[in-house]
N, C-alpha and C positions, 0 to 999 in steps of 0.2 A: 766166507766165500768158497767157491767149490774150488778145487787144485787147477783144474785146466777150465779155461773159459768153453762153455760148450758154443757149438757150431750151430748155424741155422741157416734154413733154406726158404726165400720167401718166393712165391710164386702167384700167378695171376695178372690183373690188369696192369698196364703201362702205357702213358700217352704221353705226347710233347704238350706240355702246359707254355699257353702264349699268355703273358700276364702285361698287360698295359699299366703304366704307373697312373692312377687315378686321385693319389692322397690330395689334392688339390679340391677335390669335389666331396661334398658330404653326401651321404645316401639320398638326402632328400635333394639335393641340387641336382642330382644324378637324374633322380626318376622325373623331376619337372622338365629337365632338359631333354629327356629321352622321348621323342616324338619323329614322326615320318619326316624328312625333309632337312632335321636339325644338322648342324656338325658340331661336335663337340670334342673341343681341344683338350688333349690330356698329354702324359709324359710318354718317355721312352719305353719299348717295351721289354720286357724280361722273358728268356727263354728257359724254361727248366722241365725238366721231367716230371711227370705226375704219376696217381696211381699207386696202388700199395706196395707194389715191385719197388718202386722209387722212394716213395715218401716214406714205408716202414723199414725196407730192405737197407737204404742208405742211412737212414738214422740208426738203425742197430750196428752197422759199419763204423759211423763216427762215434759211437758208444762203447767201441771196444769188441763187438760182438762178431767173429768171422762168418761171413755170411755169403751165401750164393743166391743169385738172382735168376728165376726162369721166368721168360715171358717172350712175346712173339709182337715182330714187327714187319711193317713191307720192305720191299727192296726200293725206296725210295728216300730223297733227299731229308725228311722227317725222321725217317729210320736211323739215317746217317747220325742226325744231329743227337737223337737218343742214344746211340752206341759210345759217341765221341761223349757225352756229359757223363755218363755210367764208367767209362774206362776214364776219364779225367779225375773223377772223384776218388776212384781206385783202382790199381793195374789189376785189369783181368775181370773187373766185375761185369762187363757187358758180353765175357765169351759166351754165355749160357743164353744168350738171347737168340731165339729162333726166327731168321729171316726168310720170307715166304714171297716169291715173285706175284702171286696171283692176288695178293691183298694190299690195302693200303693200310699204312701208319695210322693209328689214333693220334688225335689233337683235342684239345680243349682251349676255348678262350674262357680267362678268367677275369670277371668285370668284379673288381673290389673296391668301391669307393669307401673313402674314410668312414668311421663310426656306422659300419654298415655291414651285414654280412656279405658273403660272396654269391654273384650270378655265373654258373657255368655253362658254356655254350659245348658239346660234347659232340664226337663222333668216333663210336667204338671202335671202328676199321679191323685192325688184325685181331682184336680180344675176342670178336664174334667166333673165331673161329680156333681159337686155342681149347685144347682138349687134353685128357691123359695121356693122348698119343705124344705130345710136347714134351713130357716129362721123361727123365730116365731114369726108373726106378731104382736101378742099381744103384744110383748115386746118395740113396736115402741111407744108406748104410754108415755114411760118413758124419751125419748130423744129427742133432738130439731133437730138434724143432723144425716142423714144416708149418709155415703160416702161409695162409690163401685169402686172396682178397678180391672184392668187388663182383660177384658172380651175377648180381642184377644187370649189369650193362657187358655180359657177357654172354651171348646167344648159346653158344655150344652146352654153357653151365646149366641156364633153365628150360632149355627146349625140350620136350617130351616129358614134361614132368619133372625136370629136374635131374633126367637120369644119367647126365654127363657130371654133375657135380657129385652126386651118390657115389658113381663109380669111380671118379676120383679118389674120394676120401677112405671109400672101401680099399682101395688097390695101397695106399698110401699108409693107412693105419695098420694093414697087416705086416709092415716092416717093423714095428714097433717104437715108431718115432712119435713123439707129443706132436698132436696137431692142433690147430687154430684157425678159427675163420672169422675175417672182417666182412660185413656187410656195406652197401652203399644204398643211397634213396635213389631209385631209378625215376624218370620220368613217367608219371602216372599212366599217360596216354601212349607208351611204348608196350613192345612185345613183353618185355621184362616187368613193367609194370602192372601188367595185366598178368603176370604168372600167377598161380596159386603156391604163394610161398610157406604156407604154413605146411601143405603136403610136402614142400620139397624139403622143410627143414625137418620134418619127422622122419624121412627117409634119409635124411645126411646127418644129421647131428648124433646118432648113434656111435659115429667114428670120428665125432670131433671132440677132443677133450677140452678144448677151451674157446669160448664164444664171446666175441667183443664187439656187437653192433652199439650204435647208437638208439637213445629212447626212441627219436622219431623214426627210426628204421623198424624197431621191434613195434611200434605202433602200427604202421602201416602193413607189416607184416602180419602180423596176429591179432589186431584190434583195430581193423581199419575204422569203425564206426566212431571209436575214440580219436583216431588220428583227424580225420575230417572236422570232427569238433573242435578240435585244440587247433587244428591249421585255420579253421575260419577267424579263429579269434587273433591269432600273429604268430610269433615263432615258435617253434614245439623244440624243447618244452620251454613254457613259459614261467610255469611253476609245476612241477612234477607232482604226480599222484601218490604218494607212498604206499598205499594199498595197491593200489596197480602194478607199481614197480615188483613189491613181493610177489604178486598173483603171476607175473611175467616170469618171474624166475622159478617158480612152482612150475608152470608150466614148461619151461625150457628144460628143467632137470628131470621132468618126466621122460623129455625125448632123449636123455642120455647124457648130457654134458657133465662134467665135473666142475669147471669152474666159469662163472660167468661174470664178465666185465661190460657194464653200460656206460659209455660217454652220453655225460649227461648237459653238454656245451656249457655255459658258464655257471651251470648250477654243479659243476665238479664231476665225479667219478663214483659210481657205485659198482662194489665188488661181492658177491657172495658165492659162498662156496656149497657145493651140494651136500648137505647133511646125511644123504644115503650113500656118499661113495667116498674112498678116501683120496684126498689130492696126490697123496704120494704115489698112487698107481696110475699116473698119467702118460707113462711111456718113458723115453732117455731122460726128459728133463725133468723128471721128477724133483721135486722139493725134498731136501734132505733132512728137514725137522718139518716131520709132519703135523704136530701141535699147532706149529706158527701158520698153518694153511686151513685146518681141519673146522668146517661149519664156523665160517666167517660170514660176518654181514656188516660190511663197512662203507661210508660214504664222506668223500674227502672234499673239500672246496678247492678250487683253482687257486694257482698263485697269483697276485696282482702284479700287471705288466700294463705297458704304453701298446696295444692291439694296431700294428700296420696290416695285417691280413691273418685271414682265418684257413688260407687254404692249407688242407694237408694236416690242420692241427691234428685232429681225430686219428691218422695214422702214426703221426709223431708220438701220441700219446700211448699208443699201442706199443711201440717200439721201446719206450722207456718202461712200460710193464713188464714187457716179455724179457727184457735184458735185465731187470731185477730177478724175473723167476730162474733165468739162466744163471745168474750169480750166486742162486741160492740163497736170497734174503726172505725176508718174512712177508706176509701178506700186506701188512701195513705199509714196510719199507716200500713194495712194489708198487702199491695206488700212490704213494707219495711221489716215487719216480714217475710214474707216468705223467701227474698232473704238472710235475716239473718241467719235463721236456717238451709237453704239451704246450705250455706256458712258453717256453724259450722260441719254439716255433713261431708262435704269432706275432712275436717281434719284427718279423721281415714279413714282404710281401710276398716272396717265393716259399716254396716247401721246405728248403734247407739253409740257408743263411742263417738264421738264427739259432740254428742247433749249435750245441757246445758239447765238448767231451763228456765222459763220465764224470771223471774227477771232478771239473768244473761245475757240471749240475749239480752233483753232491755238496760241493762245496757252497752253491749259492743258497740251498736248503739250511746249511749248517750256520749260514750267517745269522739268520732270523728273517728270511725272506716272508713277507707279508702275504696273506692270504686274503682273499675276497670273503666278504660276510656270506654264510648260509645257516638259517636258522631252523634246525630240526627237533630244537627242544620242545618238550611236551607232546609230543610226536611218535612215542614209540622209541626215540632216539636217545642218546647221552655223549655228551661231548668228552673226549680223551685228550685231556690238555697237552699231556707228554708225547703222543703220538700225532698231535693236529690233526683230528680227524673224527667224525661220527662212529659211534657203534650202536648197533641195535641192541636195545636194552631186553 
């Protein structure tokens, strides 16, 4: 572990999540009951902050990483609630939230019945106007990592061919900080869903060190025909195509990234480091032991838990991965920490209640926490029993 725990900045999208308790309904029951004119009785609502600034940023804070949160909200009651939640979680965590009188605060209504993935009704609000101008670049020198999330639902980031997103990462990377980027799946009918994401990524990723999308997001942005084919059959990924995952990583490495992490839902987590670049040259969060990261291709199964809600699970997984990186751990330890933090997250309906401290999470792993089955044998992968993950043969 590094002598001093590195500091992080998490910027981008934030919203107020309104989460009704729907655990008395299964997904099938909810679908059957959800008809015009029907009243569906549910439980009390829980308020939580959502989006990567909250989900990833507060998870990093809980895992022991000093973290600044940079986001934007309106001068309205929802904005007051968000600031209050951030400050209650940790003194001063809401101080860098930009409050603008001419915009409304973003909110989401999260419908998460038992045994089913969530449905999100979302209003982007102030996130649509968030830009490079909302970030104090002089503050980057005090941190090792800059993480940004959810540009597909932030208009200023994708408008004009993604000029805002490209300008942001170009300016941030000049400071020497390590940069990481997370995506989200937009409404296909929205302006963000219609944007040319392949072109946007080609112009932005040269200044991104670590890219952490989901498999579904990657297919949507780079292989739209494959996405539509799989989406027509059911949840993506139902069973990932290993060759396609490898091809996607090749394409992304050609765009300039050094580390790729793909969130595979209940199929676990995929990591590949660019064989043509040195992971130790990714900025101030550089790994101290380069052989522990160089030219890796790993796939780790999820840990077994009782899933209460999936809201924010991908963001929590990212926080686990970035925490391990900032603590100077190996690639194998980083992916293991990532799926562990993600598993803790889904044990609660909201994005934060299920999270544990870094020490508690590591102890849970060490206690022999059982993993979900994931069969890659005979498909170009071998199982590493000591590391509890698959390696590309």
